[in-house]
C-alpha positions as CSV (number, residue, x, y, z in Angstrom):
1,M,166.9,-32.2,-51.4
2,S,168.6,-32.6,-48.0
3,G,166.2,-30.1,-46.5
4,V,163.2,-32.2,-47.6
5,L,164.9,-35.3,-46.1
6,A,165.6,-33.5,-42.8
7,A,162.0,-32.3,-42.6
8,V,160.7,-35.9,-43.3
9,N,163.1,-37.2,-40.6
10,R,161.9,-34.6,-38.1
11,I,158.2,-35.5,-38.7
12,R,159.0,-39.2,-38.5
13,K,160.8,-38.8,-35.2
14,I,158.0,-36.7,-33.7
15,E,155.3,-39.2,-34.9
16,E,157.3,-42.0,-33.3
17,C,157.7,-40.1,-30.1
18,T,154.0,-39.2,-29.9
19,S,152.6,-42.5,-30.9
20,S,149.2,-43.7,-29.4
21,K,150.9,-46.5,-27.6
22,D,150.5,-45.9,-23.9
23,D,154.1,-45.8,-22.8
24,V,156.6,-43.1,-21.8
25,P,158.2,-41.4,-24.8
26,P,161.9,-42.5,-25.1
27,V,164.3,-39.9,-23.8
28,Y,166.8,-40.6,-26.5
29,L,164.2,-39.8,-29.1
30,M,163.2,-36.6,-27.4
31,D,166.9,-35.7,-27.2
32,E,167.2,-36.3,-30.9
33,I,164.2,-34.1,-31.6
34,S,165.8,-31.4,-29.4
35,E,169.0,-31.5,-31.4
36,M,166.9,-31.2,-34.6
37,A,165.0,-28.2,-33.2
38,K,168.3,-26.5,-32.4
39,E,169.4,-26.6,-36.1
40,G,167.8,-23.3,-36.8
41,Q,164.7,-21.2,-36.7
42,D,163.0,-23.0,-39.6
43,A,163.6,-26.4,-37.9
44,A,162.4,-25.2,-34.6
45,Q,159.2,-23.8,-36.2
46,S,158.6,-27.0,-38.1
47,V,158.9,-29.0,-34.9
48,A,156.6,-26.7,-33.0
49,E,154.0,-26.8,-35.7
50,H,154.0,-30.6,-35.9
51,I,153.8,-31.0,-32.2
52,S,151.0,-28.5,-32.1
53,R,149.1,-30.6,-34.6
54,N,149.6,-33.6,-32.3
55,L,148.1,-31.6,-29.4
56,G,144.9,-31.6,-31.4
57,N,144.8,-35.4,-31.6
58,R,141.7,-37.1,-30.1
59,S,143.8,-39.5,-28.1
60,P,144.8,-38.3,-24.6
61,V,147.9,-40.5,-24.8
62,V,149.1,-38.6,-27.9
63,K,148.3,-35.2,-26.3
64,W,150.2,-36.2,-23.1
65,K,153.2,-37.4,-25.1
66,A,153.2,-34.2,-27.2
67,L,153.1,-32.1,-24.0
68,K,155.9,-34.2,-22.5
69,L,157.9,-33.5,-25.7
70,V,157.3,-29.7,-25.4
71,K,158.3,-29.8,-21.8
72,H,161.4,-31.7,-22.6
73,L,162.5,-29.4,-25.4
74,C,161.9,-26.3,-23.3
75,S,163.9,-27.7,-20.4
76,K,166.8,-28.6,-22.7
77,G,167.2,-24.9,-23.4
78,C,166.0,-24.9,-27.0
79,V,165.1,-21.2,-27.1
80,Q,164.1,-21.0,-30.7
81,F,161.7,-23.8,-30.2
82,Q,160.3,-22.2,-27.1
83,R,159.6,-19.0,-28.9
84,S,158.0,-20.9,-31.8
85,M,155.9,-22.9,-29.4
86,Q,154.7,-19.8,-27.7
87,K,152.9,-19.0,-30.9
88,H,150.9,-22.2,-30.5
89,A,150.3,-21.8,-26.8
90,S,146.6,-21.6,-27.3
91,S,146.5,-25.3,-28.1
92,I,148.2,-26.0,-24.7
93,R,145.9,-23.6,-22.8
94,E,142.9,-25.5,-24.1
95,L,144.3,-28.7,-22.6
96,V,144.4,-27.2,-19.1
97,H,140.6,-27.8,-19.1
98,Y,140.6,-30.9,-21.3
99,K,137.7,-33.3,-20.9
100,G,138.0,-36.3,-23.0
101,E,136.1,-39.6,-23.0
102,P,136.7,-41.5,-19.8
103,D,138.7,-44.7,-20.3
104,P,136.6,-47.9,-19.5
105,F,139.4,-49.2,-17.2
106,R,141.2,-46.1,-16.0
107,G,138.3,-43.6,-15.8
108,D,139.5,-40.0,-16.0
109,T,143.1,-40.7,-15.2
110,L,144.4,-40.2,-18.7
111,N,142.5,-36.9,-19.1
112,Q,143.8,-35.7,-15.7
113,R,147.3,-36.5,-16.7
114,V,146.9,-34.3,-19.8
115,R,145.5,-31.4,-17.7
116,D,148.3,-31.6,-15.1
117,L,151.0,-31.7,-17.7
118,A,149.4,-28.9,-19.7
119,K,149.7,-26.6,-16.6
120,E,153.3,-27.6,-16.0
121,T,154.2,-27.1,-19.7
122,L,152.6,-23.7,-19.8
123,D,154.5,-22.6,-16.8
124,L,157.8,-23.8,-18.3
125,L,157.0,-22.4,-21.8
126,Y,156.7,-18.9,-20.4
127,N,159.5,-19.2,-17.9
128,S,162.4,-17.0,-19.0
129,Q,165.0,-19.4,-17.7
130,S,165.1,-23.1,-18.5
131,V,164.5,-25.5,-15.7
132,P,167.6,-27.6,-14.9
133,T,167.2,-31.2,-15.8
134,S,168.7,-32.4,-12.5
135,A,168.8,-31.0,-9.0
136,P,172.2,-30.0,-7.7
137,A,173.7,-32.3,-5.1
138,L,173.3,-31.3,-1.5
139,Q,176.5,-30.7,0.4
């Protein structure tokens, strides 16, 4: 029973993080999802599959947030998630050349944002070492 509740909680958090509201996904929420993905291979695979489904959403905002989440999880050193997400890399590769409907007010900005982040995410996804979250201080 607790496994079902954990799965529902993971899905709820991912949906909340990748909502269609055009704002930056909350870092605390991405950190919570990162901790959930580190719980084991099944959890990491479940998170990767659900994020992959969100990458197929019609909204460029949802796609961008899902990519942002993948990038965050990979940079946090969640190796099991990274390996699971590599199996779904084709959905990210498709977004490198994403052409969605232009926004009436912003034009192609949202679509370009998806393309740029897809390139960054692919680079990070196949990078053998995690990218540090902050730069070291210069002395």
